[in-house]
N, C-alpha and C positions, 0 to 999 in steps of 0.2 A: 503493500499499500503504500502509496507517495504521498507526503504531504505538501501541503501548499507554503508557498510561499505568502508569508505574511507583506503586507508592505506596511512600511513603517512612516507614519505621519511626521512628518519635516515641516510643519508650522508651528508658530509662535503664539504661543497661546496669549493673548495681550487683553483678555479682561481681566486679570489681578492689576496691570497699568491702567486701566480704565478705571477701575475702584480707585487708586490710589490717587490718580490725578481729578477726581472729583471729590475726594476729600479736601484734597490741598483745595480746591475751587473754594469748595464752603470756608472752609478757614478763613481763605482769605478776603473772601465778601467782608467776614463777619470783624475781621484783623481790620481792614483796610480806614473803616473812619474811625478808628480807636488811633489812628495811626497821625492825626493832625497835629503837626509840628509847630511849636512856634507860641505867642506870648496869645492869650484869650481877649478878644477885643467884639465888641458886638459892632459890624459893620455898618455904614449906614447905605440904603437902597437908594440906588439909582442906573436908570437907563441911560448905556453909554454903551458905544462899540469898543471891544478888547483891545488896547495895545497890541502893534503888531511885537510877535516872538521873536526873540535873537538869539542868537546860538548857545549863550550862559543862559545859566538861571539867573532871575534878579537879585540884586540884595535887596531886604526887605527891612523896612523900619518899620516898628510900629510904636504906637502911642496909645495909653491906655486914658480911660475916662479922667482917671485925676491928673493926668499929664505927664507921669513916667514915662519913657524914651525908653525902646531896647532894640538892637541890632541883632538878627537875628540870622547869627552864625554860630558854627559849635563851637568856636572858641570860647565864646563869650558865656553860653548856655545859661540863658536867661537873665543876666546880669545889668538893673538899673544903670545905664547911663547918664551923664550929664554932655551938656553943649559940647566940651572941649574934650570929654573923651571920644564921645560920638565924631566929630570933626577929625580927630586922630587917626582911628578906625578906621575911617571913611577911606581918608586919604590913603590908607597903606594897602585897601585893596583897591580902591581908584588908581593907584601907580603900578601894582600887578597889573592892570586891566582896564585903560580908558574907557574902554568904550560900554563900561557895564553899567546896563541899567540900572536903578534906584526906586522903588518902590513905598509907600508910606501906607500901612495900615493904620486908619487912625479909626479909634473908636467914634460913634455916633454921636456921643456927646462931651467931647472932647471941644473944647473951645479953638474958633477958628485961629485966635489968634496965635494956640502953640503950635497950631501946626503951618503956619505962616512962618514963625521963628526955627520951623525943625526944617521946614522949603530952604529958608536963606540960610543956612547953616550948613546944608547938605549943597548947596550952590559955594558956598565960602568955602568948601575944601575939594571943589573939582568935579564935581556931579554935573552931569551936562544932560544927562535923560533924567526926567524925577517925572513919574507917576503917582496917582492915587488909584488903592484899591476899593471897590466896592464889591455888594452882593446883589446879584437881579432883583428888580420887584416881583416880591411873590404877588401875581394878579390868580 
């Protein structure tokens, strides 16, 4: 009696890989909103066209409702700055990349005068491209 040769299945079983990918997808969907970095501010709502995106990430300056100023870079790690420290740090960063875009995340309740003082200080430190961050209106 002759034995039949069995054909071996040489396909890769991808079902376990799909399961792993779905689990990772769920984890990242849950974790992504929690990864918001920076200082917590209540952005004002405004309908405006977005600024053109440059090659590099913009430098973010946050102003809380009490007027405290933060430069959102890893080296400062949420440290409050006065105007002189802000000027020094922004000048160093602009020396490294003169085309760096600077944006201000100001709380909706911060005084307009404080925002203007920060903008003037940024210009004094050499920033040429300064913008404001708002959130889109909820209609």
